[in-house]
C-alpha positions, -999 to 999 in steps of 0.1 A, spaced: -356 -910 631 -342 -879 647 -311 -886 668 -300 -865 698 -262 -860 701 -244 -838 726 -265 -814 746 -286 -792 724 -275 -810 692 -300 -828 669 -287 -851 641 -309 -858 611 -307 -867 575 -321 -834 561 -325 -799 576 -349 -775 558 -347 -737 565 -378 -717 557 -415 -717 561 -429 -711 526 -440 -734 498 -405 -746 489 -396 -755 525 -429 -773 531 -427 -793 499 -391 -802 505 -397 -813 541 -428 -834 531 -409 -850 502 -379 -861 522 -400 -873 552 -422 -894 528 -390 -909 514 -380 -921 549 -355 -894 558 -354 -878 593 -362 -841 588 -360 -809 609 -377 -778 595 -364 -745 610 -385 -713 605 -381 -679 621 -419 -673 620 -444 -686 645 -463 -704 618 -458 -719 583 -470 -697 554 -471 -703 517 -497 -676 514 -516 -658 541 -550 -644 550 -563 -617 573 -592 -622 597 -615 -592 600 -644 -601 623 -664 -628 604 -645 -623 572 -614 -642 559 -595 -619 535 -568 -633 513 -539 -608 508 -543 -607 471 -557 -631 445 -544 -665 454 -550 -699 438 -528 -729 435 -522 -740 399 -528 -776 388 -494 -780 371 -488 -817 370 -493 -849 389 -463 -845 412 -468 -809 423 -505 -811 425 -502 -843 445 -478 -826 469 -501 -797 475 -531 -820 481 -511 -838 507 -500 -806 524 -537 -796 524 -546 -829 540 -569 -835 511 -590 -805 521 -591 -787 488 -618 -776 463 -613 -775 425 -615 -741 408 -619 -737 370 -608 -701 367 -629 -675 348 -607 -645 341 -607 -614 319 -584 -585 311 -592 -549 301 -569 -531 276 -578 -499 256 -613 -500 271 -619 -535 257 -628 -564 281 -616 -598 269 -628 -629 286 -605 -659 290 -574 -637 290 -551 -625 318 -526 -607 295 -531 -575 274 -553 -576 243 -536 -553 219 -559 -557 189 -576 -523 193 -542 -506 198 -528 -523 166 -558 -511 146 -548 -475 153 -525 -473 123 -497 -495 135 -493 -520 107 -455 -517 109 -458 -534 143 -467 -567 127 -437 -564 104 -415 -559 134 -431 -589 151 -424 -612 122 -388 -599 120 -384 -606 157 -398 -641 154 -375 -648 124 -345 -637 144 -355 -660 173 -349 -691 151 -326 -707 160 -327 -697 197 -305 -667 205 -273 -675 223 -273 -644 245 -298 -631 271 -312 -596 268 -296 -574 295 -329 -559 307 -366 -567 306 -375 -538 282 -349 -550 257 -361 -586 261 -396 -575 251 -383 -556 221 -364 -586 210 -394 -608 215 -421 -586 197 -402 -560 178 -397 -523 190 -433 -510 186 -451 -539 204 -423 -545 228 -422 -509 240 -460 -508 244 -460 -540 263 -433 -526 286 -454 -496 294 -484 -518 302 -462 -540 324 -451 -509 343 -484 -511 362 -469 -540 381 -434 -526 388 -419 -498 408 -392 -492 382 -391 -488 344 -385 -522 327 -351 -510 314 -340 -510 351 -350 -546 357 -332 -578 347 -349 -599 320 -357 -625 347 -384 -600 359 -406 -611 329 -413 -644 347 -437 -624 370 -452 -601 343 -481 -611 321 -467 -597 289 -446 -625 275 -476 -636 254 -501 -611 240 -533 -612 220 -525 -593 188 -548 -608 162 -582 -624 159 -582 -662 164 -582 -673 128 -553 -649 118 -534 -660 150 -537 -696 141 -526 -690 106 -495 -672 117 -487 -697 144 -488 -725 119 -466 -706 94 -440 -693 119 -434 -717 148 -416 -690 169 -449 -671 172 -466 -700 190 -453 -689 224 -459 -652 216 -495 -650 203 -524 -657 227 -559 -666 220 -585 -664 248 -596 -697 264 -626 -689 287 -626 -726 298 -589 -728 305 -571 -694 304 -537 -708 311 -539 -739 288 -509 -726 268 -487 -727 299 -490 -762 312 -508 -796 312 -528 -805 343 -526 -834 367 -546 -863 355 -565 -869 387 -576 -834 396 -607 -820 378 -598 -783 374 -569 -761 365 -566 -748 401 -572 -758 437 -579 -738 468 -582 -747 505 -616 -760 514 -620 -734 542 -600 -707 559 -585 -690 528 -551 -694 514 -535 -688 548 -548 -721 560 -523 -739 537 -496 -733 564 -519 -745 592 -529 -777 574 -493 -783 563 -480 -781 599 -504 -809 609 -494 -830 579 -457 -825 584 -458 -833 621 -478 -865 613 -451 -874 588 -425 -871 615 -410 -837 606 -395 -819 636 -409 -784 633 -388 -757 649 -410 -726 645 -402 -692 659 -365 -700 658 -340 -681 637 -310 -696 620 -279 -676 629 -251 -696 613 -245 -724 589 -212 -743 589 -199 -771 567 -195 -801 591 -165 -823 582 -183 -855 592 -220 -851 590 -224 -825 562 -239 -794 578 -243 -778 611 -270 -752 615 -268 -730 646 -300 -716 660 -307 -685 680 -317 -704 711 -282 -719 713 -291 -753 699 -279 -767 666 -289 -792 640 -264 -815 622 -276 -829 589 -262 -847 559 -282 -825 535 -297 -790 537 -325 -773 518 -326 -735 519 -362 -725 513 -355 -689 520 -348 -659 498 -314 -653 481 -303 -627 506 -309 -650 536 -292 -679 518 -262 -657 510 -260 -646 546 -260 -682 559 -232 -690 534 -211 -660 545 -218 -641 513 -230 -605 509 -267 -608 516 -272 -570 518 -259 -566 483 -286 -591 471 -313 -573 490 -303 -540 473 -305 -558 439 -342 -564 442 -370 -538 437 -401 -541 459 -435 -530 447 -458 -517 475 -495 -524 474 -527 -511 488 -554 -538 491 -591 -529 496 -619 -554 503 -656 -547 500 -682 -568 518 -715 -568 500 -746 -589 495 -741 -617 470 -767 -602 446 -746 -570 444 -719 -590 425 -726 -587 387 -699 -610 374 -692 -647 375 -655 -640 368 -629 -649 395 -606 -620 386 -599 -593 361 -565 -577 353 -568 -540 342 -540 -527 319 -556 -494 311 -534 -466 326 -565 -445 334 -575 -470 361 -561 -470 397 -570 -507 402 -548 -533 386 -567 -564 397 -602 -569 409 -611 -604 423 -640 -622 439 -625 -647 463 -659 -658 476 -666 -672 440 -640 -699 446 -634 -700 484 -657 -716 510 -666 -699 543 -648 -666 536 -678 -646 544 -712 -652 561 -738 -670 541 -754 -646 516 -724 -622 516 -696 -618 491 -661 -603 491 -647 -583 462 -611 -573 465 -588 -549 446 -551 -546 443 -536 -511 437 -499 -512 431 -470 -488 435 -475 -450 436 -512 -453 425 -520 -462 460 -505 -430 474 -537 -414 486 -556 -418 519 -576 -450 525 -610 -434 521 -602 -417 488 -586 -449 475 -616 -470 485 -640 -445 468 -619 -446 436 -617 -484 436 -655 -487 441 -662 -463 412 -639 -483 390 -656 -516 399 -689 -500 390 -674 -488 357 -663 -523 350 -699 -534 357 -687 -558 384 -709 -546 413 -740 -526 420 -751 -505 449 -729 -496 479 -707 -518 500 -717 -530 534 -682 -528 548 -648 -516 535 -614 -528 548 -581 -514 536 -545 -526 543 -511 -514 529 -481 -537 523 -445 -527 516 -441 -556 492 -465 -572 469 -442 -581 440 -405 -584 438 -384 -578 407 -346 -583 401 -328 -551 392 -305 -548 362 -274 -556 382 -290 -586 400 -275 -613 377 -240 -600 386 -247 -599 423 -263 -633 425 -234 -650 406 -214 -655 437 -243 -673 454 -250 -694 423 -213 -705 421 -212 -714 458 -244 -735 457 -232 -753 425 -202 -765 444 -222 -780 472 -239 -812 462 -255 -817 496 -272 -782 495 -300 -770 474 -321 -738 475 -353 -725 462 -357 -705 430 -366 -670 441 -381 -661 407 -403 -691 401 -432 -667 409 -462 -690 413 -466 -716 441 -468 -744 416 -436 -733 398 -418 -730 432 -430 -765 441 -418 -779 407 -384 -762 411 -377 -774 446 -388 -810 437 -363 -810 409 -336 -796 431 -343 -821 459 -341 -850 434 -304 -842 429 -296 -854 464 -281 -888 464 -307 -915 472 -337 -893 465 -357 -905 435 -364 -880 407 
């Protein structure tokens, strides 16, 4: 139960700062374990993903699904969604060197390798041999990490393809950036040859991909035993409705939601643990605190150099274009396609109405595209025309769109720069010395990975079951 102390002071077991997935999961977990919880978020509503409303359309800002990772994380998301979720068995494809491969989100380099690059496979085997036993040092940058993983020929080519998702060359990014780039595993060989090499060289098992149209991410994770598909999605309202549903669930669980309130200061409290000072002049005193905010904000609250951390992260701008069309104009049953060909402006094309409910009027469909970085540096009309022609070239649509909506965003992806590990070290050391404070992993990338990470961190609090 929340206790009120002196005027303007609230005393609780746990205070959670933030409004994203990590904050919502942490608040729900502690409340369900019987703790009194206050969640403080500067925004007016909880997030965890967001959608735009354009007339009678609900437009997800990108291709967003929640992965079915395991029983605990999937169960937490289902509770946050108040059980209002639909199963999605993803159908995906990728395009590399003009070849479309179903069941694969990563590059398919078989055509590229056939172009007289036999030495690349020798490099790959040498790199795999060097990886056993596991190396004791971490590559200084993402480009070097790929070279060490696949050998120089394949590694350099993979780095060029990954450049479609970054605003900087990979040799300017920390190796941590590879968590968010779909190039850590590649399709290099036909299935039989890949299976043979995987069996002979264990280190190749997590480097070589084979397509799985029925389960494209089966190599990454198991799935929760009581959910019938590899992904889930809000039953209505788009991914943005995750925050709306979660607010209801958290309030029902007894969480005190302080939305639209900024945290201005965090102090170690000699008796009760932590004192969080809010912009409205009130404060929250708690025995434990969860920082579900980015590294820079966490650093600022802990009296460290948050601006240095902000400067250590590269932001990738994006232009998103959505096309409304009649359902019969969609010529694919795939949920999304990643395009690695450098001749294309579009990186990802996706059909959210193929997995979402009520996103468009009956009989209509939405096809969206993501254009990243400098490729979006043209006016909206020209960008939409290019994107539509590329969708036609990919044989995803037919005819002309009924409506076109475009939006630009300063940040779609974030990547740690080369000096980021040095800058974040002070924050890492500070947090390690504070057993009653945990924070989210900024580089977990997916919602389900973020959830799994914060659940592990919260389990380190005394009295909270793992």
